[in-house]
Steps between C-alpha positions, in 0.01 A plus 500: 500500500576145411215262447566144603261206488415390847287209614210416275628724220412819693728790417690640798665841488850587617618859518787603275796675659638823361819326391309225319266747328793709378695191387199374305467841338874503423453169318208647302237295680182600681583608858188322623534146360849501350378312194323747272682758291528853639587656164306502176786664311852609590403774748119480482361344817208266433159620621438172682694183569425237238515228766327627817314810377673744740465858377839652416392811310511708821879522489661842478868419455547802268871594469622345826626175339699701244659708776596186693649343187702814428640499854592130492647498149681827564657363818619192313613649169669824613751331735574244227563780248729678744690180583557419131600860426746507790655162424513498118416850365325370184391732220176690547336325203577163661357610834181616326479183291515287813320694771204643310365156401575362848303786655213464253462124538538508880231770521260313272562172682418651840209725406214245485612303809533823697155615394359160595658526845349847549157367397546214751589754769194712425277193490621356829481818707169610342610820329270692265208284383649184649363583846160337429674180390721505810195533725334214310812283543522580870135401536582168328276557200756490219483668164182513293525283192394655171378274224492623141174409332475475124201716408508414131249243386658227288 
């Protein structure tokens, strides 16, 4: 849900559509606020949003993003390979030198955005552990905010 300042500085809530949640995830942002980071590392989803505190650790994307990336990249690269082979008949070593890196980089470039979109999908429709957050959002309560307290005495 988006949080916008209304009259008197009171925060109003606006529901986030499925498309918007998935797009925010695709961009690597929190599906809730669109400002915090969804990933702590390349494919490691952050436990919570660093901006709004929304819990993201419930996600269970597993291998689905990789399967989607394989389908998309395969449907783009294989016809290109066949077209080049039919038109020019280059040597096998040249085909491998060109298409293996193209496939590798296309797969790596799409993997994190695809996983983010799947996390956004799960978040918006309330799959797995996200159902409690979805009920909270529908009730207009928003996400709980967690504050880290330094327990060490200076």
